[in-house]
ChimeraX commands (.cxc) that place a marker at each C-alpha (Angstrom):
marker #1 position 0.02,-0.07,0.06 radius 0.5
marker #1 position 1.70,3.16,-1.15 radius 0.5
marker #1 position 1.06,6.95,0.02 radius 0.5
marker #1 position 2.76,7.82,-3.10 radius 0.5
marker #1 position 0.20,9.14,-5.70 radius 0.5
marker #1 position 2.72,10.41,-8.17 radius 0.5
marker #1 position 0.98,10.59,-11.94 radius 0.5
marker #1 position -2.71,10.12,-10.00 radius 0.5
marker #1 position -4.84,13.10,-10.76 radius 0.5
marker #1 position -7.25,13.92,-8.23 radius 0.5
marker #1 position -10.48,16.17,-8.92 radius 0.5
marker #1 position -11.76,18.19,-6.22 radius 0.5
marker #1 position -15.35,19.57,-6.07 radius 0.5
marker #1 position -15.98,22.31,-3.73 radius 0.5
marker #1 position -12.22,22.99,-3.63 radius 0.5
marker #1 position -12.38,26.23,-2.08 radius 0.5
marker #1 position -13.77,25.32,1.20 radius 0.5
marker #1 position -11.98,24.60,4.12 radius 0.5
marker #1 position -12.13,20.74,3.99 radius 0.5
marker #1 position -11.36,20.81,-0.28 radius 0.5
marker #1 position -8.39,23.35,0.16 radius 0.5
marker #1 position -6.87,20.94,3.07 radius 0.5
marker #1 position -7.58,17.99,0.79 radius 0.5
marker #1 position -5.97,19.74,-1.91 radius 0.5
marker #1 position -2.81,20.19,-0.13 radius 0.5
marker #1 position -2.31,16.86,1.03 radius 0.5
marker #1 position -3.32,15.23,-2.22 radius 0.5
marker #1 position -0.23,17.56,-3.87 radius 0.5
marker #1 position 1.81,16.33,-1.27 radius 0.5
marker #1 position 1.20,13.16,-1.65 radius 0.5
marker #1 position 2.40,13.88,-5.23 radius 0.5
marker #1 position -1.12,13.99,-6.93 radius 0.5
marker #1 position -1.97,16.56,-9.62 radius 0.5
marker #1 position -5.17,18.18,-8.24 radius 0.5
marker #1 position -7.62,19.73,-10.39 radius 0.5
marker #1 position -9.30,22.21,-7.81 radius 0.5
marker #1 position -13.00,23.08,-8.80 radius 0.5
marker #1 position -14.40,25.79,-7.47 radius 0.5
marker #1 position -18.08,27.26,-7.82 radius 0.5
marker #1 position -17.97,30.67,-9.47 radius 0.5
marker #1 position -14.67,32.88,-8.12 radius 0.5
marker #1 position -11.97,31.51,-10.73 radius 0.5
marker #1 position -9.35,33.71,-9.77 radius 0.5
marker #1 position -9.58,32.72,-5.90 radius 0.5
marker #1 position -9.33,29.07,-7.12 radius 0.5
marker #1 position -6.49,29.52,-9.00 radius 0.5
marker #1 position -4.42,31.54,-5.88 radius 0.5
marker #1 position -5.42,27.86,-4.14 radius 0.5
marker #1 position -3.66,25.98,-7.15 radius 0.5
marker #1 position -0.70,28.29,-6.85 radius 0.5
marker #1 position -0.48,27.39,-3.33 radius 0.5
marker #1 position -0.05,23.96,-3.49 radius 0.5
marker #1 position 3.21,22.06,-3.57 radius 0.5
marker #1 position 4.30,20.31,-6.40 radius 0.5
marker #1 position 3.44,21.03,-10.19 radius 0.5
marker #1 position 0.84,19.73,-13.09 radius 0.5
marker #1 position -2.05,21.54,-11.06 radius 0.5
marker #1 position -4.93,23.22,-12.58 radius 0.5
marker #1 position -8.40,25.44,-11.57 radius 0.5
marker #1 position -12.06,24.96,-13.09 radius 0.5
marker #1 position -15.17,26.27,-12.30 radius 0.5
marker #1 position -18.45,24.49,-12.36 radius 0.5
marker #1 position -21.97,24.79,-11.22 radius 0.5
marker #1 position -23.02,21.52,-9.53 radius 0.5
marker #1 position -26.72,21.70,-10.08 radius 0.5
marker #1 position -26.17,21.95,-13.60 radius 0.5
marker #1 position -24.95,18.67,-14.97 radius 0.5
marker #1 position -23.60,19.47,-18.15 radius 0.5
marker #1 position -20.78,21.62,-16.58 radius 0.5
marker #1 position -19.96,18.42,-14.83 radius 0.5
marker #1 position -19.69,16.86,-18.26 radius 0.5
marker #1 position -17.61,19.45,-19.74 radius 0.5
marker #1 position -15.25,19.41,-16.87 radius 0.5
marker #1 position -14.75,15.54,-17.80 radius 0.5
marker #1 position -14.26,16.00,-20.94 radius 0.5
marker #1 position -11.42,19.17,-19.76 radius 0.5
marker #1 position -9.65,16.33,-17.85 radius 0.5
marker #1 position -9.74,14.28,-20.07 radius 0.5
marker #1 position -8.22,16.64,-22.83 radius 0.5
marker #1 position -5.64,18.16,-20.29 radius 0.5
marker #1 position -4.65,14.87,-18.30 radius 0.5
marker #1 position -5.77,11.69,-20.02 radius 0.5
marker #1 position -7.07,10.66,-16.78 radius 0.5
marker #1 position -8.44,10.74,-13.53 radius 0.5
marker #1 position -8.30,8.65,-10.76 radius 0.5
marker #1 position -9.96,10.18,-7.87 radius 0.5
marker #1 position -13.07,12.13,-7.43 radius 0.5
marker #1 position -13.77,14.00,-4.31 radius 0.5
marker #1 position -17.29,15.37,-3.82 radius 0.5
marker #1 position -16.87,18.08,-1.01 radius 0.5
marker #1 position -19.16,20.54,-2.71 radius 0.5
marker #1 position -22.30,21.19,-0.16 radius 0.5
marker #1 position -24.71,23.65,0.85 radius 0.5
marker #1 position -26.92,24.40,4.17 radius 0.5
marker #1 position -28.85,26.74,6.00 radius 0.5
marker #1 position -29.53,26.29,9.73 radius 0.5
marker #1 position -33.47,25.67,10.49 radius 0.5
marker #1 position -34.69,24.28,13.71 radius 0.5
marker #1 position -36.28,20.90,13.38 radius 0.5
marker #1 position -39.37,21.93,14.76 radius 0.5
marker #1 position -39.87,24.64,12.46 radius 0.5
marker #1 position -41.72,23.29,9.48 radius 0.5
marker #1 position -42.92,25.90,8.01 radius 0.5
marker #1 position -39.62,27.51,7.32 radius 0.5
marker #1 position -38.05,24.37,5.61 radius 0.5
marker #1 position -39.73,25.61,2.75 radius 0.5
marker #1 position -40.39,23.51,-0.89 radius 0.5
marker #1 position -37.80,25.58,-2.12 radius 0.5
marker #1 position -35.10,25.24,0.37 radius 0.5
marker #1 position -35.50,21.33,0.38 radius 0.5
marker #1 position -35.11,21.21,-3.30 radius 0.5
marker #1 position -32.13,23.25,-3.21 radius 0.5
marker #1 position -30.46,21.27,-0.52 radius 0.5
marker #1 position -31.17,18.05,-2.07 radius 0.5
marker #1 position -29.72,19.18,-5.52 radius 0.5
marker #1 position -26.64,20.71,-4.16 radius 0.5
marker #1 position -25.54,17.93,-1.45 radius 0.5
marker #1 position -26.88,14.92,-3.22 radius 0.5
marker #1 position -28.14,14.99,-6.88 radius 0.5
marker #1 position -24.96,17.11,-7.67 radius 0.5
marker #1 position -22.49,14.29,-6.00 radius 0.5
marker #1 position -24.53,11.57,-8.15 radius 0.5
marker #1 position -24.06,13.85,-11.39 radius 0.5
marker #1 position -20.08,14.24,-10.65 radius 0.5
marker #1 position -19.82,10.29,-10.37 radius 0.5
marker #1 position -22.11,9.73,-13.64 radius 0.5
marker #1 position -20.06,12.30,-15.39 radius 0.5
marker #1 position -16.56,11.14,-14.36 radius 0.5
marker #1 position -17.88,7.25,-14.46 radius 0.5
marker #1 position -15.89,6.26,-17.89 radius 0.5
marker #1 position -12.44,8.23,-16.73 radius 0.5
marker #1 position -12.47,6.54,-13.34 radius 0.5
marker #1 position -13.25,3.18,-14.86 radius 0.5
marker #1 position -10.39,3.41,-17.21 radius 0.5
marker #1 position -8.10,4.11,-14.39 radius 0.5
marker #1 position -8.74,0.55,-13.53 radius 0.5
marker #1 position -8.27,1.77,-9.53 radius 0.5
marker #1 position -10.79,4.66,-9.44 radius 0.5
marker #1 position -12.07,6.26,-6.53 radius 0.5
marker #1 position -14.91,8.48,-5.29 radius 0.5
marker #1 position -14.89,9.62,-2.12 radius 0.5
marker #1 position -18.26,11.77,-1.17 radius 0.5
marker #1 position -17.69,14.09,1.90 radius 0.5
marker #1 position -21.12,13.54,4.02 radius 0.5
marker #1 position -22.08,14.10,7.81 radius 0.5
marker #1 position -22.89,12.45,10.69 radius 0.5
marker #1 position -26.50,14.26,10.41 radius 0.5
marker #1 position -27.49,11.49,8.09 radius 0.5
marker #1 position -27.07,8.65,11.04 radius 0.5
marker #1 position -27.97,10.81,14.13 radius 0.5
marker #1 position -30.94,13.06,12.24 radius 0.5
marker #1 position -29.09,15.90,14.37 radius 0.5
marker #1 position -28.08,18.91,12.03 radius 0.5
marker #1 position -28.32,21.76,10.33 radius 0.5
marker #1 position -31.91,21.26,9.17 radius 0.5
marker #1 position -33.97,18.18,8.45 radius 0.5
marker #1 position -33.26,18.15,4.59 radius 0.5
marker #1 position -29.53,18.34,5.27 radius 0.5
marker #1 position -29.93,15.19,7.44 radius 0.5
marker #1 position -31.81,13.49,4.73 radius 0.5
marker #1 position -29.50,14.44,1.80 radius 0.5
marker #1 position -26.38,13.69,4.06 radius 0.5
marker #1 position -28.41,9.99,4.56 radius 0.5
marker #1 position -28.66,9.40,1.09 radius 0.5
marker #1 position -25.35,9.65,0.45 radius 0.5
marker #1 position -24.40,6.91,2.72 radius 0.5
marker #1 position -27.15,5.28,0.74 radius 0.5
marker #1 position -25.24,5.94,-2.55 radius 0.5
marker #1 position -21.99,4.58,-1.36 radius 0.5
marker #1 position -23.94,1.28,-0.51 radius 0.5
marker #1 position -25.27,1.35,-3.82 radius 0.5
marker #1 position -22.60,2.46,-6.13 radius 0.5
marker #1 position -19.87,0.69,-4.29 radius 0.5
marker #1 position -21.53,-2.57,-5.28 radius 0.5
marker #1 position -22.62,-1.25,-8.71 radius 0.5
marker #1 position -19.20,0.13,-10.07 radius 0.5
marker #1 position -16.77,-2.49,-8.29 radius 0.5
marker #1 position -14.34,-3.77,-9.18 radius 0.5
marker #1 position -12.81,-1.03,-11.06 radius 0.5
marker #1 position -14.08,1.86,-9.22 radius 0.5
marker #1 position -14.59,2.24,-5.10 radius 0.5
marker #1 position -17.08,4.61,-3.31 radius 0.5
marker #1 position -16.70,5.60,-0.28 radius 0.5
marker #1 position -17.67,8.36,2.32 radius 0.5
marker #1 position -15.89,9.96,5.08 radius 0.5
marker #1 position -18.47,11.26,7.31 radius 0.5
marker #1 position -17.38,14.66,9.78 radius 0.5
marker #1 position -19.26,15.81,12.99 radius 0.5
marker #1 position -18.52,19.90,13.54 radius 0.5
marker #1 position -15.71,20.97,11.87 radius 0.5
marker #1 position -14.03,24.24,11.93 radius 0.5
marker #1 position -15.07,26.01,8.94 radius 0.5
marker #1 position -17.80,28.86,7.79 radius 0.5
marker #1 position -19.80,26.15,6.20 radius 0.5
marker #1 position -22.97,26.65,8.32 radius 0.5
marker #1 position -23.87,30.36,8.22 radius 0.5
marker #1 position -24.66,31.67,11.60 radius 0.5
marker #1 position -22.73,29.63,13.91 radius 0.5
marker #1 position -20.54,31.19,16.08 radius 0.5
marker #1 position -18.00,30.71,19.06 radius 0.5
marker #1 position -20.61,29.84,21.09 radius 0.5
marker #1 position -21.59,26.85,19.37 radius 0.5
marker #1 position -18.33,25.59,18.37 radius 0.5
marker #1 position -17.14,25.93,22.27 radius 0.5
marker #1 position -20.47,23.83,23.06 radius 0.5
marker #1 position -19.81,21.75,20.73 radius 0.5
marker #1 position -16.10,20.87,21.53 radius 0.5
marker #1 position -16.83,20.55,25.28 radius 0.5
marker #1 position -19.61,17.88,24.61 radius 0.5
marker #1 position -17.51,16.07,21.68 radius 0.5
marker #1 position -15.94,13.20,23.51 radius 0.5
marker #1 position -12.45,14.09,22.12 radius 0.5
marker #1 position -12.88,17.29,23.69 radius 0.5
marker #1 position -12.38,19.47,20.23 radius 0.5
marker #1 position -14.60,20.19,17.02 radius 0.5
marker #1 position -12.71,18.76,13.68 radius 0.5
marker #1 position -10.13,20.62,11.89 radius 0.5
marker #1 position -10.35,20.49,8.04 radius 0.5
marker #1 position -7.12,18.45,8.01 radius 0.5
marker #1 position -8.61,15.86,9.94 radius 0.5
marker #1 position -11.15,15.33,7.52 radius 0.5
marker #1 position -8.59,15.62,4.55 radius 0.5
marker #1 position -6.28,13.10,6.26 radius 0.5
marker #1 position -9.24,10.59,6.28 radius 0.5
marker #1 position -9.86,11.45,2.29 radius 0.5
marker #1 position -6.39,10.98,1.77 radius 0.5
marker #1 position -6.01,7.56,3.70 radius 0.5
marker #1 position -8.81,6.15,1.20 radius 0.5
marker #1 position -6.59,6.79,-1.53 radius 0.5
marker #1 position -3.37,5.46,-0.09 radius 0.5
marker #1 position -4.12,3.41,2.81 radius 0.5
marker #1 position -7.89,2.03,2.88 radius 0.5
marker #1 position -7.49,0.34,-0.75 radius 0.5
marker #1 position -9.52,-2.69,0.30 radius 0.5
marker #1 position -12.58,-0.38,1.44 radius 0.5
marker #1 position -15.69,0.28,-0.57 radius 0.5
marker #1 position -19.41,1.15,-0.31 radius 0.5
marker #1 position -18.79,2.05,3.41 radius 0.5
marker #1 position -18.96,5.29,5.47 radius 0.5
marker #1 position -15.70,6.55,7.53 radius 0.5
marker #1 position -16.41,8.45,10.65 radius 0.5
marker #1 position -14.49,11.12,11.44 radius 0.5
marker #1 position -16.00,13.04,14.44 radius 0.5
marker #1 position -13.93,12.85,17.66 radius 0.5
marker #1 position -16.85,10.29,19.12 radius 0.5
marker #1 position -19.72,13.19,18.66 radius 0.5
marker #1 position -22.16,11.00,17.25 radius 0.5
marker #1 position -21.62,9.11,20.86 radius 0.5
marker #1 position -23.62,11.84,22.52 radius 0.5
marker link #1:1,2 radius 0.2
marker link #1:2,3 radius 0.2
marker link #1:3,4 radius 0.2
marker link #1:4,5 radius 0.2
marker link #1:5,6 radius 0.2
marker link #1:6,7 radius 0.2
marker link #1:7,8 radius 0.2
marker link #1:8,9 radius 0.2
marker link #1:9,10 radius 0.2
marker link #1:10,11 radius 0.2
marker link #1:11,12 radius 0.2
marker link #1:12,13 radius 0.2
marker link #1:13,14 radius 0.2
marker link #1:14,15 radius 0.2
marker link #1:15,16 radius 0.2
marker link #1:16,17 radius 0.2
marker link #1:17,18 radius 0.2
marker link #1:18,19 radius 0.2
marker link #1:19,20 radius 0.2
marker link #1:20,21 radius 0.2
marker link #1:21,22 radius 0.2
marker link #1:22,23 radius 0.2
marker link #1:23,24 radius 0.2
marker link #1:24,25 radius 0.2
marker link #1:25,26 radius 0.2
marker link #1:26,27 radius 0.2
marker link #1:27,28 radius 0.2
marker link #1:28,29 radius 0.2
marker link #1:29,30 radius 0.2
marker link #1:30,31 radius 0.2
marker link #1:31,32 radius 0.2
marker link #1:32,33 radius 0.2
marker link #1:33,34 radius 0.2
marker link #1:34,35 radius 0.2
marker link #1:35,36 radius 0.2
marker link #1:36,37 radius 0.2
marker link #1:37,38 radius 0.2
marker link #1:38,39 radius 0.2
marker link #1:39,40 radius 0.2
marker link #1:40,41 radius 0.2
marker link #1:41,42 radius 0.2
marker link #1:42,43 radius 0.2
marker link #1:43,44 radius 0.2
marker link #1:44,45 radius 0.2
marker link #1:45,46 radius 0.2
marker link #1:46,47 radius 0.2
marker link #1:47,48 radius 0.2
marker link #1:48,49 radius 0.2
marker link #1:49,50 radius 0.2
marker link #1:50,51 radius 0.2
marker link #1:51,52 radius 0.2
marker link #1:52,53 radius 0.2
marker link #1:53,54 radius 0.2
marker link #1:54,55 radius 0.2
marker link #1:55,56 radius 0.2
marker link #1:56,57 radius 0.2
marker link #1:57,58 radius 0.2
marker link #1:58,59 radius 0.2
marker link #1:59,60 radius 0.2
marker link #1:60,61 radius 0.2
marker link #1:61,62 radius 0.2
marker link #1:62,63 radius 0.2
marker link #1:63,64 radius 0.2
marker link #1:64,65 radius 0.2
marker link #1:65,66 radius 0.2
marker link #1:66,67 radius 0.2
marker link #1:67,68 radius 0.2
marker link #1:68,69 radius 0.2
marker link #1:69,70 radius 0.2
marker link #1:70,71 radius 0.2
marker link #1:71,72 radius 0.2
marker link #1:72,73 radius 0.2
marker link #1:73,74 radius 0.2
marker link #1:74,75 radius 0.2
marker link #1:75,76 radius 0.2
marker link #1:76,77 radius 0.2
marker link #1:77,78 radius 0.2
marker link #1:78,79 radius 0.2
marker link #1:79,80 radius 0.2
marker link #1:80,81 radius 0.2
marker link #1:81,82 radius 0.2
marker link #1:82,83 radius 0.2
marker link #1:83,84 radius 0.2
marker link #1:84,85 radius 0.2
marker link #1:85,86 radius 0.2
marker link #1:86,87 radius 0.2
marker link #1:87,88 radius 0.2
marker link #1:88,89 radius 0.2
marker link #1:89,90 radius 0.2
marker link #1:90,91 radius 0.2
marker link #1:91,92 radius 0.2
marker link #1:92,93 radius 0.2
marker link #1:93,94 radius 0.2
marker link #1:94,95 radius 0.2
marker link #1:95,96 radius 0.2
marker link #1:96,97 radius 0.2
marker link #1:97,98 radius 0.2
marker link #1:98,99 radius 0.2
marker link #1:99,100 radius 0.2
marker link #1:100,101 radius 0.2
marker link #1:101,102 radius 0.2
marker link #1:102,103 radius 0.2
marker link #1:103,104 radius 0.2
marker link #1:104,105 radius 0.2
marker link #1:105,106 radius 0.2
marker link #1:106,107 radius 0.2
marker link #1:107,108 radius 0.2
marker link #1:108,109 radius 0.2
marker link #1:109,110 radius 0.2
marker link #1:110,111 radius 0.2
marker link #1:111,112 radius 0.2
marker link #1:112,113 radius 0.2
marker link #1:113,114 radius 0.2
marker link #1:114,115 radius 0.2
marker link #1:115,116 radius 0.2
marker link #1:116,117 radius 0.2
marker link #1:117,118 radius 0.2
marker link #1:118,119 radius 0.2
marker link #1:119,120 radius 0.2
marker link #1:120,121 radius 0.2
marker link #1:121,122 radius 0.2
marker link #1:122,123 radius 0.2
marker link #1:123,124 radius 0.2
marker link #1:124,125 radius 0.2
marker link #1:125,126 radius 0.2
marker link #1:126,127 radius 0.2
marker link #1:127,128 radius 0.2
marker link #1:128,129 radius 0.2
marker link #1:129,130 radius 0.2
marker link #1:130,131 radius 0.2
marker link #1:131,132 radius 0.2
marker link #1:132,133 radius 0.2
marker link #1:133,134 radius 0.2
marker link #1:134,135 radius 0.2
marker link #1:135,136 radius 0.2
marker link #1:136,137 radius 0.2
marker link #1:137,138 radius 0.2
marker link #1:138,139 radius 0.2
marker link #1:139,140 radius 0.2
marker link #1:140,141 radius 0.2
marker link #1:141,142 radius 0.2
marker link #1:142,143 radius 0.2
marker link #1:143,144 radius 0.2
marker link #1:144,145 radius 0.2
marker link #1:145,146 radius 0.2
marker link #1:146,147 radius 0.2
marker link #1:147,148 radius 0.2
marker link #1:148,149 radius 0.2
marker link #1:149,150 radius 0.2
marker link #1:150,151 radius 0.2
marker link #1:151,152 radius 0.2
marker link #1:152,153 radius 0.2
marker link #1:153,154 radius 0.2
marker link #1:154,155 radius 0.2
marker link #1:155,156 radius 0.2
marker link #1:156,157 radius 0.2
marker link #1:157,158 radius 0.2
marker link #1:158,159 radius 0.2
marker link #1:159,160 radius 0.2
marker link #1:160,161 radius 0.2
marker link #1:161,162 radius 0.2
marker link #1:162,163 radius 0.2
marker link #1:163,164 radius 0.2
marker link #1:164,165 radius 0.2
marker link #1:165,166 radius 0.2
marker link #1:166,167 radius 0.2
marker link #1:167,168 radius 0.2
marker link #1:168,169 radius 0.2
marker link #1:169,170 radius 0.2
marker link #1:170,171 radius 0.2
marker link #1:171,172 radius 0.2
marker link #1:172,173 radius 0.2
marker link #1:173,174 radius 0.2
marker link #1:174,175 radius 0.2
marker link #1:175,176 radius 0.2
marker link #1:176,177 radius 0.2
marker link #1:177,178 radius 0.2
marker link #1:178,179 radius 0.2
marker link #1:179,180 radius 0.2
marker link #1:180,181 radius 0.2
marker link #1:181,182 radius 0.2
marker link #1:182,183 radius 0.2
marker link #1:183,184 radius 0.2
marker link #1:184,185 radius 0.2
marker link #1:185,186 radius 0.2
marker link #1:186,187 radius 0.2
marker link #1:187,188 radius 0.2
marker link #1:188,189 radius 0.2
marker link #1:189,190 radius 0.2
marker link #1:190,191 radius 0.2
marker link #1:191,192 radius 0.2
marker link #1:192,193 radius 0.2
marker link #1:193,194 radius 0.2
marker link #1:194,195 radius 0.2
marker link #1:195,196 radius 0.2
marker link #1:196,197 radius 0.2
marker link #1:197,198 radius 0.2
marker link #1:198,199 radius 0.2
marker link #1:199,200 radius 0.2
marker link #1:200,201 radius 0.2
marker link #1:201,202 radius 0.2
marker link #1:202,203 radius 0.2
marker link #1:203,204 radius 0.2
marker link #1:204,205 radius 0.2
marker link #1:205,206 radius 0.2
marker link #1:206,207 radius 0.2
marker link #1:207,208 radius 0.2
marker link #1:208,209 radius 0.2
marker link #1:209,210 radius 0.2
marker link #1:210,211 radius 0.2
marker link #1:211,212 radius 0.2
marker link #1:212,213 radius 0.2
marker link #1:213,214 radius 0.2
marker link #1:214,215 radius 0.2
marker link #1:215,216 radius 0.2
marker link #1:216,217 radius 0.2
marker link #1:217,218 radius 0.2
marker link #1:218,219 radius 0.2
marker link #1:219,220 radius 0.2
marker link #1:220,221 radius 0.2
marker link #1:221,222 radius 0.2
marker link #1:222,223 radius 0.2
marker link #1:223,224 radius 0.2
marker link #1:224,225 radius 0.2
marker link #1:225,226 radius 0.2
marker link #1:226,227 radius 0.2
marker link #1:227,228 radius 0.2
marker link #1:228,229 radius 0.2
marker link #1:229,230 radius 0.2
marker link #1:230,231 radius 0.2
marker link #1:231,232 radius 0.2
marker link #1:232,233 radius 0.2
marker link #1:233,234 radius 0.2
marker link #1:234,235 radius 0.2
marker link #1:235,236 radius 0.2
marker link #1:236,237 radius 0.2
marker link #1:237,238 radius 0.2
marker link #1:238,239 radius 0.2
marker link #1:239,240 radius 0.2
marker link #1:240,241 radius 0.2
marker link #1:241,242 radius 0.2
marker link #1:242,243 radius 0.2
marker link #1:243,244 radius 0.2
marker link #1:244,245 radius 0.2
marker link #1:245,246 radius 0.2
marker link #1:246,247 radius 0.2
marker link #1:247,248 radius 0.2
marker link #1:248,249 radius 0.2
view
């Protein structure tokens, strides 16, 4: 089992978020060429790419809810690199809504959460399937959440979408084997700005009520993602929890 990913190409969707940036850096440090994919700001995405160690990296922009942009991205990766070995689905969106406030969870918000947090991941896998299959040892890593199993997250729809990712890993882990593995990495609370409106008081409470007495750092999640490509090479169709024991509460 080699930790050297030289000549491998890793495509990271949601690449400009905290987890995406940490994952890109760790993959680059392991020797992979990284295609960092942002949502709207190409210049900001390029600045992250320029900070990565090694060479051969590139920046791109897609709209994850528009499948055509994902297909175009796969075509561009094929034209530039001739291969894609790893696809990381780290893109996501949520909004804090109390679970008991059913009226606040509107149809429009539900649809947007499902499109960004489930349909987009599936569409990305669909777009990159041929390249990953040609690799012969393709890997998909979806960034999920313990909300998918605890039912305790930013809102009910977000919990449902993340539960759907867990099921997706089961289904596609079976359907795409043996040439493509599908693994979910499931964080708890992570020190990013992912959930709007969560401040230091939430972070402090979350840390104090987590068995390991801290919340996750982006590098904690990135390390698990990279491990799926380097050391956990006999795993597929499963979810790896990286939450400091928070789901135990």
